[in-house]
Structures are given as structure tokens and as C-alpha cells.
N, C-alpha and C positions, 0 to 999 in steps of 0.2 A: 504493500499499499504506499501511496505517496501523498504528501501535503499538497495543498493547492499551488505552492510555490515550486513544486517538483522535487523536492528533497524526500528522501526515503523516510518513512515513519519507523521509529524503533518498535521492536516487538516486545510483548510481555516478558519473553525470555531474557531479552537484553536488560530490561528493568530489574528482573529478579537477580541477574548477575551483579548488577551495580549495587543493589541493596545488600546482597550477601557479602561483597567485598568491602563496602562501607561499614557494615557490622563487624566484620573481622578487624578492620582498622581501629574502630572505636574501642572494641574489647581489648585489643593489643595495647592501647594507650592506657586505658583505665586500669587494667589488672595490676600493673606494678605500683600504682598509686594507692591501692587498698591496704589497709592494715588488718581489718577484721578477717580472721581465717575463714569463717563460714561464708561471708560474702565473696571472698576470693575463690573458695572452692566452687561455689555456685556459678559464678561467672566463668571459671575455668571449664566447667561442665558444659555451659552454654557455648563457649568458644569451641570446644571439641565437637560438639553436636553440629554446630553450623559449618565447621571445617569439613566434617565428614559428609554432610549433605552436598556441599559444594564440590568435593572431590568425586563423589558418586555422580553428581549431575554432569560434571566435566567428562567423566569417563563414558557416560551414556551419549554424549556428543561426539566423543572421539571414536567409539566402537559400536555404532548402532547396528551395523550389518552383522557383526560377530555375536552381538548379544541376541539379536532376533534369530539368528541361525541356531544358537544354543537353545533358546526357549522352544522354538518350533521344531527342532530336529527329531523329537520323539513323537510328534503328532503328524501322522501321515495325512490326515484330512486337510491340513493347512497348506500342503504343498501346492504351489500355483501350477506346476507342470505336472499332469498326470502321466504316469507311465502306462504304456500300451501292452507291454509284454507280460506283466503280472496282473492277476485279478485279485485284488485285495478286498477283504470284507471287514 
């Protein structure tokens, strides 16, 4: 999609990437400033969860064909090209 001026419109995925990166940057700045151990532990957990989701999301961007092939490799009914030699039930 494009704006009226011809520039491409950013997708929701791009905004989620930006928000995740900003959240990681904010947490990496705030964590060393905390003195309370329980708050530091909670924010460290949040940091690791956000980092894990971001890494998993980037991996799905990098390897979509491999992941789909892995998921659907055991389901013969999802194959787009039907074999003519074997009759499967």
C-alpha cells in the first residue's frame, strides 16, 4: 500500500519490530539503574521474554520455507502437488 504522495506505507510488522527494539533499548537502560532486587528480577524476566519473542519472530522471517516444510512434511493432504503413481488413502 502507498500513501497519496506515493511513499510506501509501513506494515504492522514493521511497527512491531520498532516497538520491540525500543522496548529492549529502554529495558537495557533502566535495568542497571534499579537497586531493588525484585524489580530488577521482574524487568530482567520481561527483557528475556521480549528478546526471545523477537528472536523467534526474526527466525520465522528468515526461515519461512524451512519451517513450513517441517510442519507440513508429515501431513500428506497438505501437499500442493499430488503424486500420480501411488494411491494414498
